[in-house]
N, C-alpha and C positions, 0 to 999 in steps of 0.2 A: 126225309128232311124234317117232317113234323115230329118224328120220334126223337131225332137228335135235339130239336128245339125244346121238346117237352122235358127231356132228360136234363138239358142245360138249365131250363127254368126251375126244375125241381131242386137242382143243386144250388141255384142262386138263393132260393127261399130257405134252404138249409143253412147256408152261410150267413144270411142276413139276421139270423137269430143270435149269432155268436157275439156281435158287438155289445148288445144289451147285457148279455151274461158277463162279458169281460168288465163292463162298466160297474156292474153290481159287485163282482168279485174284487175288483180293485178297491172300491169303497169299503168293503167288509175287511179286507186285509189291512188297509191303511188305518182303519179304526182300531183293529186288533193290535197293530204295531204301536199305535199311540198310547193305548191303555195298558200295554204289557211291557216287559223288559226285553223285547226281542233285540237281538244283536244286529249289527250291520250286515253280517253274513246271511242271516235269516231274511232280512228285508231284500237283500240282493237276489236271493234264490226265488222269492215270491215275485219280485218285479221282473226278473229275467224270464221266468216261465210265462207270465201273462204277456209280456212284451213280445216274446217269440210267437205266441198264438195270435196276437193282434196283427203283427206284420204279415204272417202267413195268410190270415183271413183277408186282409186288405188286398193282397196280391191275387188271391183266388176270386174275390168279388169283381175285381177289375177285369181279369182275364175272362171270367164267365160272362160278364155283361157284354164285353166286346164280341165274344163268340156268338151270343144270342142276337145281338144287333146285326152281325154279319149274316147269320142264317136268315134273319127276317128280311134283310135286303135282297138276298138271293131269291127268297120266296116271292117277293114282290116283282123282281125282274122276270122270273119264270112265268108268273101270272100275267104280267103285262105282255109278254111275248106269246101268250096263249099256249105255252107248253104245259101249263097247269090250269085247271078249270077255276074260274073265279068263285064258283060255288064252294069249292074246297077251301079256298082262302077265306071266304066269308065265314064259313063254319069254324075255322081256326081262330079268326079274329074275335068272334063272339064267345070264345072260351068253352065251346061245347066238347072239345077234345082233351081238355086238361082242367084241373081244379084251380089253376092259378090264372090270373089276368095275363093275357098274352100281348097286351098292348105295350110296345117298346117304351112309350112315354111313361107309363105307370111303372114299368120295371126299372127304368133308369132313375125315376124319382125316389123309389124306396131304397135303391142301392146308394144313391148319393147321400141320403139321410144317414144310412148306416156307416158310410165311409166318413162322414163328418164326425160321428161318434167315435169311430176308430182313431181318427186323427187326434182327437182330444185325449183319448185314453193313452195312445202312444206317447204323446207329449208329456202327460203326467207320469207315465212309467219311466220315461227317460230321465225325468227329474228325480224320481225315486232311486234310480240306478246311481245317479250322481250323489244323492244324499247318502246312499248305502256305502259308496266308495269313501266318502269323507268319514263316515262313522267307523268303517273298518280301519282307516288310517289312525283315527283317534284311539281306537281300541288297541291297536298295535303299540302305540306309544305308552298307554296305560299298562299293558302287559309287560313291556320292557322295563317300566319303572318299578313294577311289583317284583319282577325277577331281580332287578338291581338292588332293591331294598332288602330282599331276602338274603341275597349274597352278602351284603354289608352287615346285616344282623348276625349272620353266621360267623363272619369274621370277628365281629365285636364280642360275641359269646366266647369264641375260642381264645381270643386275646385275654379276656377276663379270667377264664379258667387257668390259663398259663400263669397269669399274675398271682392268682390264689395259690397255685401249686408251688411257685417260687417262694411265696411268703411263708407257706407251711414248712417248706424245707429249711428256710432261714430260722424259723422258730424252733424247729427240732434241733438244728445245729447249735443254736444258742443254749438250749436246754442241756445238751450233752456237755458243752463247755462249762456251764454253771455247775453241773454235777461233779465235774472233775476239780473245780476250783474250791468249792466249799469245804471238803475234807482237808485240803491243804491249809486253808485259812484257819480251820479249827485247830489243827496240829500246831501251827505256828503260834497261835494265841496261848495254848497250854504251855508250850515251851517258854514263852516270855514270862508267864505267871510263875513258873517254877524258879526261874532265875531271879526274879525280883523278891519273892517271898515263898520259900519252900513250904513252910507250915500252912500258910494260907492257901497255897496252891494245892496242898495235899487235902485239906478239908473241903475245898471246892470240888476237887476231883472225886472225893468220896461221896459228896452230896449228889454230884452229877451222875455217879455210878448207881447210887441208890435210886 
């Protein structure tokens, strides 16, 4: 019985160290998230990891404490019934058989303090999880907006390129038409000059040729 109680007490003192570690870790990660550009997903991962540890630790502390109190009650009953010697019980109560205080009042007192810390940490982490959820929702909206804008920008660029290509085709077509019309206009002007004044037309043609 004493061995079971000693093992349970040892495990209790191992678990009571965790709440302070979680409290410090939460403060550190919260400060890091505030001072950096961590995303909602990163905050959620951190909060979920710490929250899971806090909940498990709380459950272990409660069950271990109940177990220790139960063992201690059995020890008292057996001692009162004289099935166990009172000297053995006295040796146990004075802590001569374990490095930790075996008094149930002292054990429950330290456990209650650590459970209070855990309750605060759990509450804060649940708030962090909710804040992370809202951040993730906002980030999704921003990402959708960026994707939509990129899509629109690509459409705008493609439309502009198509307009430029059509404009160049139009210019090229107009250039070809102009090249065909100019010789015709020149021939027509020469013929009109010949009909109106053959000599003058001849001299101008000679000058043009020269």
